[in-house]
C-alpha positions in Angstrom: 0.0 0.0 0.0 3.0 2.3 -0.1 2.7 3.0 -3.8 2.4 6.7 -4.6 -0.9 7.9 -6.1 -0.8 10.1 -9.2 -3.0 13.2 -9.4 -5.0 13.0 -12.7 -7.3 15.3 -14.5 -10.9 14.0 -14.2 -13.3 16.1 -16.2 -12.6 19.7 -15.2 -11.3 18.6 -11.7 -8.2 16.8 -10.4 -8.3 13.6 -8.5 -6.6 10.3 -7.7 -7.7 6.8 -8.6 -7.6 4.5 -5.6 -6.3 0.9 -6.2 -8.7 -2.0 -5.6 -6.6 -3.2 -2.7 -7.0 0.1 -0.9 -10.7 0.2 -1.5 -11.0 -3.3 -0.1 -9.0 -2.3 3.0 -11.2 0.7 3.5 -14.3 -1.4 3.0 -15.7 1.0 0.4 -16.8 0.7 -3.2 -18.3 2.7 -6.0 -20.8 5.3 -4.7 -19.6 5.1 -1.1 -18.2 8.3 0.5 -14.9 8.8 2.2 -14.1 11.4 4.8 -10.7 13.1 4.7 -9.4 13.9 8.2 -6.3 16.0 8.9 -3.8 14.4 11.2 -0.4 15.4 12.5 1.0 13.0 9.9 -1.0 14.3 6.9 -4.5 13.3 5.8 -6.3 10.1 6.6 -9.2 8.7 4.6 -11.9 6.9 6.5 -15.4 5.6 5.6 -17.9 8.5 5.7 -19.8 8.5 8.9 -22.6 11.1 9.0 -22.7 11.1 12.8 -19.0 11.7 13.0 -19.2 14.4 10.3 -21.9 16.2 12.3 -19.9 16.0 15.5 -16.8 17.3 13.7 -18.8 20.2 12.1 -20.4 21.1 15.4 -16.9 21.1 17.1 -15.4 23.3 14.4 -18.3 25.7 14.8 -17.9 25.8 18.6 -14.2 26.4 18.3 -14.7 29.2 15.8 -17.3 30.9 18.0 -15.1 30.6 21.1 -11.7 31.2 19.5 -10.4 33.3 22.4 -11.2 30.7 25.0 -9.6 28.0 22.8 -6.4 30.1 22.6 -6.4 30.5 26.4 -6.9 26.7 26.9 -4.1 26.0 24.4 -1.5 27.8 26.6 
């Protein structure tokens, strides 16, 4: 799974084609959704989970609204 993925033109966008082995490992297929998550090591792709996506969006909204408090807590 350590093969590099080439960025390709797909219509008017850019994208990558995921190898069959990676799709099998992720447990996804055509029509399924993946959720990109930033990590300290880069970006991780996981199966799309609407509940997790909602929690993540709510957390981002909370942190944006309470930016000053988040800065204080980060000290």
